[in-house]
C-alpha positions as CSV (number, residue, x, y, z in Angstrom):
1,X,0.0,0.0,0.0
2,X,1.2,3.5,-0.8
3,X,2.1,5.7,2.1
4,X,-0.2,8.8,2.5
5,X,1.5,11.7,4.2
6,X,0.2,14.9,5.7
7,X,-3.2,16.4,5.5
8,X,-5.3,15.8,2.4
9,X,-6.6,18.8,0.4
10,X,-9.6,16.7,-0.7
11,X,-12.9,17.8,0.8
12,X,-14.6,15.0,2.8
13,X,-17.8,15.4,0.7
14,X,-15.7,14.7,-2.5
15,X,-14.1,11.6,-0.9
16,X,-17.5,10.2,0.1
17,X,-18.9,10.8,-3.4
18,X,-15.7,9.2,-4.9
19,X,-16.2,6.1,-2.7
20,X,-19.8,5.8,-3.6
21,X,-19.1,6.1,-7.3
22,X,-16.3,3.5,-7.0
23,X,-18.6,1.1,-5.2
24,X,-21.4,1.4,-7.8
25,X,-18.9,0.7,-10.6
26,X,-16.9,-2.0,-8.9
27,X,-17.0,-5.5,-10.4
28,X,-16.1,-8.3,-8.0
29,X,-12.8,-9.9,-9.0
30,X,-12.5,-13.2,-7.2
31,X,-13.0,-12.8,-3.5
32,X,-11.6,-9.3,-3.2
33,X,-14.0,-6.9,-1.4
34,X,-14.6,-3.4,-2.7
35,X,-13.1,-2.0,0.5
36,X,-9.8,-3.9,0.0
37,X,-9.7,-2.8,-3.6
38,X,-10.5,0.8,-2.7
39,X,-7.8,0.9,0.0
40,X,-5.2,-0.3,-2.5
41,X,-6.2,1.7,-5.5
42,X,-7.2,5.0,-3.9
43,X,-5.1,5.3,-0.7
44,X,-5.6,9.1,-0.3
45,X,-9.4,8.9,-0.4
46,X,-9.4,5.8,1.8
47,X,-7.2,7.5,4.4
48,X,-9.4,10.6,4.5
49,X,-12.6,8.5,4.9
50,X,-10.9,6.4,7.6
51,X,-9.9,9.5,9.6
52,X,-13.5,10.7,9.5
53,X,-15.3,7.6,10.6
């Protein structure tokens, strides 16, 4: 996983919309969950959402 440093300049609302869009367009590849996929492919958005849970 890529390392995410410092504060993100992405608004939380944008991160939520990005996650929702990604979830709607995600096709299951094997047994990989969308969350695992999202964490690997979009670490900045994932980190921002994780900090605001």
